[in-house]
N, C-alpha and C positions, 0 to 999 in steps of 0.2 A: 510456500507453495512446494509439493511433494514434486520435484521432476522426476522425470522417466525417459530412459536413454531415446535420444532421437536419430532420425535417419539422415537428417541435416549437418553433417560433419564439417561442410565449409565455413556453416554461419559465423562461429566465432574467429576463424582466420580471417575472413573479409571482415567482420566488424572491428578486427584488431587494426589490421592494416590500415582503414579507412582513418580510426581514430589516430592511430600515429602519424599520418600522411597530414591530417587536419590538424594537428598539433603542431606539427612541425612549422606548418602554413601559417603561426600564429591566429588560427582558427577562431571565428566567433562567431557564435549561430546568429541568421538572420533574425532580427527583431524587424517588427512594424515601425515606421518612421514617428508613427503618436505615439503619445506617452502610453505605457502598457499600466491596465486597470490591474492591480493586484487583488487576486480571490481571497477570501475570507474562509479558511480551511478548519475544522475539527480532521486529526488523521484518529481513525478508530483501530486498534490492531492487536495481533495475537503476536507480540514483537519477540518472544522468547520461542516462535516455532521459525528454526533454519537462520539465514542469513537477506531473504531479500526484503525482510519488514525495516531491519535496520538500515539498509542501504538505502531504502525510500523513503524511511525518515529525514536521513541526512541530507539526501538529495532535497526534499521539500527546506529543512530547513535554510539549507545552503543557498536556497532560490529565494532568498529575502526582496529579489526586485520584481517578484511575481506573485509572490503569497504572502497573507498576513495569518499565521499560524495562532488562531485562536486557543487551542490546546489539545490533548493528547488523551485517549481514552484507552484505556486495553481490554480485552475479554480472555477467555480460557478455550485452547484448543491441546495440539499433540506437543510433547518438548523436542527439544534437538535430535533425538535419536530413534525416533520411532513415529508412523505416521498414526497407530493407533494408539500410542502412550500417552495417556494424561499428564498434563501439564499444570498444574494450582495457577491462579490468577494471579497471584505474589511473583511468580515466577516472572511472569508477561511485564508486569509493573514494574520490577526490578531493572530485566533489560530495557525498558524502554527509556527507564531513568539513566541508565549507564550514557546510553545514546543522546539524551539532553543535556548532561554533563557535560559530555567528551565536544559535544558541538555549541557550549557555553549557553544554552536557553534555560536550562532548567530550574533558575530563581526568576525566569521573568515570564516563563510558558505553564501555565497548571497543567499537572498531569492526574487523573481520574483513575481507580479501578473500577470495574466492569464486572460483567456476568460471568460468574462458574461456568452455571448450568444453562440450557439451551431454553427457547423462548417458552415452548408449552411447559414448560415445568415452573416458569416465574410469572408470566404474564396473568395470571388469578390471585398475583400478592403483591400487585402494584399497588394496593391502596395500605399495605405496611411499609409506613415511613424507612424501614428496614431493609425493604426488599434485595434479595441477590443483584445485586450490580448496580443500585440505586445513585450511587455517588455519581459516575459516570453519565448514567440515561438523566438524571436531575441537570447535570451540568450540561445536554445537547438539547437540553428543550429550553434551559436559562437563556443560551446563546443564541438558540434557533429564534428566540421569541422577539430578541431584542432590536431596536430600530436601525436598520441598516442599509444602503441605497444598494446592495444587491443581494441574494440569494445566499445563504450558508452554505456550504459546498461541505456533506458528510461524506470522507473519504476512507470508508472501510477497506483495509487490505486482510482481514479474516472474517472471521463469521458473521451473519447481521445482527448476532442477539441483540447488542445495545441498539442498534439504530429502530430495529423493527420493537422493541420495548419504549424505546421512546416516541414512535408513533402510536403506539396503543393507549399508553397514559395521558399524552396531549395529541390530540389527532389534529389542532390546528397547526400544528409544524408543517405539515405537508404541503402548506402553501406558501413557505418560508424558505426552505432548503430543497439541496436538488443535491442526489447520492450519485457518488460515482463509485461504484465497485469493483474491485478487482476480484472474481471468482465467475467459478463456474466453466466447463467444456463444451456449453452451449454451442450445437445442437445434441453433442455426447452427453452422458451420466459420467459421474467419478472424479470429482474436482474435489480438492481438500475443503476450503471455505468452504463452500456448497454445504460439504455431506455432514459436516459437525453440529448445523445447524438447518436444514431443510422446511423445517415448519416457518423459522423467521423469513428465508428467505420468500416461501410460498407467500406470507402473510403482505410483504411489502410488494408484490406482484399485483395482490389485489388491491391495493390504496394507492388511493390517482396521488401520486407524489412522482415528479420527476426523477427516474431512475436509470444510470447507465450500468451498463453490465460490460466490464472489460474483460474479454476473454481469456481463458488460461491455454486449453487444446494442448497437452502435453504430446508432445511430439508431432507438432503439425507446426508448417509456415504459416500459418495466418491468427496464431495467438500471439501471447507475452510468451508463452514457451521459445518462440523462436529468438527473442530479444536476450542474446545471449552475451557475456563479458567474459575473457579470457583471466586466465590466472596470469599470464606474463605482463597485462597489462596491470591488474592490481597492483603484482609486485613493483611494478617500475612507478605508477604514477600514484598511487595512495600514501607510502610511506610518509610521516609528517604532516599531511594534509588537516588545516584546519587549526581556530586558537588554541594557542597552548595554555591548558590551564595548571593552576597553582598546587593543586590536589589532585595526587594520583586516584585513576578508579581502577576498581579491581573487576577484571574482565570475567565472563562468564564461567570461562574456565579457568580461573586463576591469572597471574600476573598482574602487572599494575600498567597503567595506560595515562599519558598525557595529553595527547591528540586522539581525535576520532580516524584519522587517517590510518593511524600503529592498530589500534583496534580493530577497523575496518578489515586490514591483512589478516590479523589474527586468526578473526571468522572467518573468512574466505577459506583459509589454509585448513583449517578444522574440518572441511568439508571436500576433502581431495577423494574421497574414495566415491563421491557422489558427483564428480566432473568428467567430462567425456568430450570427444572431439580432439582432432590435431590442429594445432594447440591446444591443451586442456582448456575447461572453462566450463561455466553453467550460467543456466535462466537467471535473472534475476526479476522475475516475474512482476513485482509490487512498483518496481520504478518506472513502469512504462505507463502505470496509472497515473502519475505524478506528471510523467512528461508531454501527456495527451491534454493535462492541462494548463500547461504550459504553452503549448504548439499543436493544438487538434490537427492540424496536417501531417504529422508523423502517424497516425494511423485512419484506415475508412472507418464509415459509422453508416448504420442506416435505423430508421426506424420502423417497428416490428410491433405486432399485436403482443402482450404479454403472455408467454405462456405459463404452464405451470408443471413443476415435478410429481407425478404421480407413480408410485409403485416400482421405482428407480428407473424410470424414465420420463423422457420432457414430453408433456401434451400440449399440441398447438390448439390456437382458439383464434381461427383467425377473423370471426366475426367481433372479438373484443375491443370496444373503445379505448382499451385503456392501453397505452403505447409505451412501449420503453425503446430506446437506445442502447444498440450493438455494436461493441468498437471491435474490430480485428483487423488481420494485417498492417502492422505496425511497423515501422522505421527502423530496420535493425541496424543501421548504419549511423542516424541523426540519434535517435534515444543514446545508446551507452557515449556517444561523442559529446552531446550535451552534459550527461552525467560526468564525466570529467572535466568538462571546461565549469561546472560549477563548482566540483572541487578545487580546482586551482585558483577560480576568481569569486570565491563565495562572496554572497551577501546576506549576513543572519536576517531571518524573518522573524520580525515579531508581532506582536499583537499592538491592533493601532490603539 
């Protein structure tokens, strides 16, 4: 996600103070008394874009009491240094692999490269065994068709290309999956994950498949843009966090790392120029999509007739029988607090 300057200057400070107070009280997030059912998830990411994808993936991996991670798939959008600067899918694969190695799951959880191009460029080539993104798309289809006692959650936090291609290639998966997408400024235009493949999003909006839209809404209090994490908290809480691996991992910007926490700090600090507020911090948008799966009470949602995006704007279709779920108004206190709690008390997500 690409953040824009927000007028909500106090959200970082409040969230920071809340997390500190909760931590000092040996805070443990409320959990229901009944046994928690682990969600089976495929995490789909443009991991080399900024830092929120990596934090969300680590949050998912360190929440193994809530998730069974079936696999990770990647696609290509922009590189870390520019909204419109193209980054090859291999860079996103390499970054996801770094996070998976540092969190201790790389040898257990499969990772697949997905689409380089967009949906329209690929959709007519799906009969070719080597179509662009075939490894990730085929994996999504294979896992979606497996027998399990729950729907497989597809959790894309980048463009929707891999997911749309899987639905196009094997329509039967629509009855077996639940898509939870971090993307769009709905009802406003102009959001990174949306803009990198609008045709993929529109295709899914017209398929009868459970689809949740976790809104971004740059600079607004109602989107994941408001879920801020302060630099002071990252610097204080994350160094050394996670299992210590035997062989160091070379970071995206160089250097060698033996823990996820040390790499997380380095990634965050590299984005000093994209922090704002007092104290300084930034939104970690994608993290909120993981959080609402852990606890749906950490946001509000409503069902809505699926719109369509045409000519640079959203077009409502009030009579559309196809409905989607839209998420907004995220708990800017509980989500960061639970993220740091998961970092301190990690349970590694494993395949079932």
